N, C-alpha and C positions, 0 to 999 in steps of 0.2 A: 149480166153484163155480155150479148151476143156483140157482131160485126162487129159493126167500126164506131169510134166515141170520137165525136170533136168537142175540141172547146177551144176559144180564140184565150190566147195571151196575150196579159196585160203587166203594165209595168208600175210599179211604185216606189220610187228610187233607187237604190242597186235591185231591188228585188223582180221576179215575176210570179204572176199569178196568173190563173185562169179561170172562166167562164164558162157555163153549159153554152156552147155556141149557138145552138138553135132556142135561147131564150133572147139572144143580143140581135136586132132586129136592123140597126144601123148604126154606122160611127161616125161622128160628127166632129170637123175640125171648128175651131172659133165662133159656136153660132151664139146669136144674138141672147143676151138674156135677162128677165127683169126680175127687177130686184127685190128682195119680201121685205116687206113693212116691219118684219120681228125683229127684236133688239136680239142680239146677244149670237143670231146663227150667220152672218156673211162668214164665218170658216168652213164652216162644215156644210152652207149650200148658201152657192153664191147666186140663187134664183130660182123661177122658171124658165121653162125653156119650152117651146112652141114648135109640136111634132103632132104632124097630122089635123090639123084642126084642135087640138087639144093642147093646155097648159100641162106640162109634167116636172115634177121638183129635180133638181139635180142635189146630188149629193157628190162632194167632193173626198174620195175615196183616200186622198193624199192625209187628208184632215182630220178621217176618222180614225184610220187607222196609224197613221204614223207622228201624227198631230203638227203637219205641217202641208198645207194648200198644194194641190197637182197644179192648180192654175196659175202657179209660177211662171214654168216652164214654156217655151213655145211650143213641144211637143206635144201640150197637153189635147186631150182626146176625151169626148163625152161618148159613151156607148148606153144607147138607146136599147132599156129592153121591157119584152115583156113578157107575162107568165100565168096563164088563166085569165082574172080577171084584174091583175094585179100591171102596171106600170112603170116606167122610173127611168132616171138617166143620172149613172155614175160617171162622175169625172176623176179619168186618172193621169196619169203620167203620158204615157203612150200606150200604143196600142200594137202587139203584133200579130204575129204568126199564127194561120190556124194549126192545135194539134189533132191530126186525125189517126188515130190507135185503133190497133186492132182487140181484139178481146183475149187474144193470148201477150200480146204488149201488156194492155193491163194489171192480167194474171202476175206479170214479171215484175213490175214496177207499182205497184199500187199501193200504196199504205191508208188503211182505214185511221180516221185520225178518233182516238179515245174519248170518249166525254168527258164534259165539265170543264170546256174552255170557257173564258169566262167574253160576255159579248165584245166585240164584233169578232172575237173569232172565232165561236161554238159555229157559225155558218162557214167551216171550212168543212168539205165533206169526204177527202182526203188528201193525200199527197204524193205527187209523179216522181218519182226518184229518173232526174233526166241522165243525157250521157249520152254518147254514140253509140253504146255498144246495148242501150234501150232503144234506138231509134229517136229518141225527143231530142230535138234541135231547140236551143233556146242561145238569143243572141249574147254573146258575152260571158254565161254565165259557169260554164262548163257542166259540174256533177251537181250542180245545186238543185234540192229539192223545189217541186212547183206546189204552193196549195192552191188546189181547186174547190172553189167557194163555188155554192148555192146563191145564185144571183138573190133569187127573193129574201132570204135569211139573210143576206148581207146585209141589203138593203132595208132591210126592215131593222136590225140592229143598229146601224148607222144611225138613222133616225129616231127610233129609239133615243141613241146618243144623245140626240141633238134637241129633243124632248127636254130631254132630263136637266141638259146644260141650258136650255134657255135661257137669257138673259144672264149669265156668266161666263167669265173670260174660258175656251175650253181648251189653249193653248197648251 
């Protein structure tokens, strides 16, 4: 971890999380979605979104992580991400500011996550301990830790959850 690392904060309910900013290509508000013909998928996947001439699957992180949709709120945002040959869209309650942290700050305020968490929580790379003394500001959270997710692993875990529960009510 040398130099400056950047993460995009996002909100699900009253929790702030983050993704590596380099993977997020665009933040979209209220895009036009094409519904999926699959039964039982509407809660976790509201449909497909056209982005740069190709359809991308939208996964609702609120539904996947908190068992309630992110799309119910007026502040919902759609985070378009790409990494290597993968791409997708994550619906979240709101997108927050960019965190830009030095290697020194990370060394002092980063906690690695122990292996063995169940999916989709196993996509967490680490926790940032927020607060003014850390130089890590989050809106209204005080010193609550921020879970930093690997975007591709998170998307895959939510996709697997959708596939496992396709045809069932996963609320």
